[in-house]
C-alpha positions as CSV (number, residue, x, y, z in Angstrom):
1,M,-110.1,143.7,68.2
2,T,-108.3,147.0,67.4
3,K,-109.8,149.2,64.7
4,F,-107.4,151.4,62.7
5,A,-108.2,154.7,61.0
6,F,-107.1,154.7,57.4
7,P,-104.0,156.8,57.6
8,S,-102.8,155.3,60.8
9,H,-102.9,151.6,59.6
10,P,-99.5,150.1,60.3
11,L,-99.1,148.8,56.8
12,L,-99.8,152.1,55.1
13,L,-96.5,154.1,55.3
14,G,-96.2,157.6,54.0
15,F,-99.9,158.2,53.2
16,E,-100.3,161.1,55.6
17,P,-100.6,163.6,52.7
18,L,-103.6,161.6,51.5
19,E,-105.4,162.4,54.8
20,R,-104.6,166.1,54.4
21,L,-105.9,166.0,50.8
22,V,-109.2,164.4,52.0
23,E,-109.5,167.0,54.7
24,R,-108.8,169.9,52.3
25,T,-111.2,168.6,49.8
26,A,-114.0,168.2,52.4
27,K,-113.4,171.9,53.4
28,A,-113.6,173.1,49.8
29,G,-116.8,175.1,49.1
30,A,-119.8,173.1,48.1
31,D,-120.9,176.1,46.0
32,G,-122.4,174.8,42.7
33,Y,-121.0,177.6,40.6
34,P,-119.9,177.2,37.9
35,P,-121.4,173.8,37.1
36,F,-119.0,171.3,35.6
37,N,-118.6,167.9,34.1
38,I,-115.7,165.4,34.4
39,E,-115.4,163.1,31.4
40,L,-113.2,160.0,31.0
41,V,-112.2,160.3,27.3
42,E,-109.7,157.4,27.2
43,P,-108.4,155.2,30.0
44,S,-105.6,157.8,30.7
45,R,-107.3,161.0,29.6
46,Y,-109.9,163.2,31.3
47,V,-111.7,166.5,30.3
48,I,-113.1,168.9,32.9
49,S,-115.8,171.1,31.3
50,L,-116.9,174.2,33.3
51,A,-119.9,176.3,32.1
52,V,-118.5,179.8,32.2
53,A,-120.9,181.7,30.0
54,G,-120.0,185.4,29.7
55,F,-116.4,185.0,30.7
56,K,-113.6,185.8,28.3
57,P,-110.2,184.0,28.3
58,E,-108.6,187.0,30.1
59,D,-111.3,186.7,32.9
60,L,-110.1,183.1,33.7
61,T,-107.0,181.8,35.3
62,L,-105.8,178.3,35.8
63,T,-103.0,177.4,38.2
64,L,-101.5,174.3,39.7
65,E,-100.9,174.6,43.4
66,D,-99.6,171.7,45.4
67,R,-101.2,169.0,43.1
68,Q,-104.4,171.0,42.9
69,L,-105.9,172.5,39.7
70,V,-107.3,175.9,40.7
71,V,-109.7,177.6,38.2
72,R,-110.6,181.2,39.0
73,G,-113.0,183.5,37.2
74,H,-113.1,187.2,37.8
75,Q,-114.9,189.9,35.8
76,A,-115.2,193.6,36.0
77,E,-118.6,195.0,36.8
78,P,-120.7,195.6,33.7
79,D,-121.1,199.1,32.3
80,A,-123.1,201.2,34.7
81,G,-125.0,202.4,31.7
82,R,-126.4,199.0,30.9
83,V,-130.0,198.3,32.1
84,F,-131.0,194.7,32.6
85,L,-134.7,193.8,32.6
86,H,-133.7,190.3,33.6
87,R,-130.3,189.1,34.6
88,G,-130.1,185.3,34.6
89,I,-126.5,184.8,33.4
90,A,-124.3,184.5,36.4
91,T,-121.0,186.3,36.0
92,R,-119.8,186.4,39.6
93,Q,-116.3,185.6,40.7
94,F,-115.5,182.0,41.5
95,R,-112.8,179.6,42.6
96,R,-113.1,175.9,41.7
97,V,-110.4,173.4,43.0
98,F,-109.8,169.9,41.6
99,A,-107.3,167.6,43.5
100,L,-105.1,165.8,41.0
101,A,-103.5,162.4,41.7
102,E,-99.8,161.9,41.4
103,G,-99.0,161.5,37.7
104,V,-102.0,163.4,36.4
105,E,-100.9,166.5,34.4
106,V,-102.8,169.3,32.7
107,S,-102.2,169.0,29.0
108,G,-104.2,172.0,27.8
109,A,-107.2,174.3,28.2
110,R,-109.6,176.0,25.7
111,L,-112.6,178.2,25.9
112,D,-115.3,177.5,23.3
113,N,-119.0,178.5,23.3
114,G,-119.1,179.3,27.0
115,L,-117.4,176.1,28.1
116,L,-113.9,176.0,29.5
117,E,-112.4,172.6,28.8
118,V,-109.3,171.5,30.7
119,S,-107.6,168.4,29.4
120,L,-105.8,166.1,31.8
121,E,-103.5,163.1,31.1
122,R,-102.4,160.4,33.5
123,R,-98.8,159.4,33.0
124,E,-98.2,155.8,34.1
125,P,-95.1,155.6,36.3
126,E,-92.4,153.2,35.3
127,T,-92.3,150.0,37.3
128,V,-89.0,149.7,39.1
129,V,-87.9,146.5,40.7
130,R,-84.9,147.0,43.0
131,S,-83.0,144.6,45.2
132,I,-82.1,145.9,48.6
133,P,-78.9,144.4,50.1
134,I,-79.0,143.2,53.7
135,T,-76.0,144.0,55.8
136,R,-74.9,142.4,59.1
137,G,-75.5,144.3,62.3
């Protein structure tokens, strides 16, 4: 009996990008910063919430790169004159990547009380039925 790997199965045509996506996701950093939640708000709406205490909107960037939502945080170093007796609020730079399925679009983002909320919406593709003519050799 022959065992096929997922992307090389003969009935799955054109799914090579899925294999690359899985590899890229596996290589993504397993750093737990910043912590995040992903919530299903409605059957076709999601919200990603990232805990970014201490970051201002101008310290954060969101970009879409090759079906990936990339969230970056960057802050200037705090005033040299500030003296911390305890520093427990992390404000280090970060890069968090979320792979988006085909049809999932970013519909908005907002920063409120230290939480960055990114809204996503899945657009259902139209079902297209098409007849393919068969010609003689």
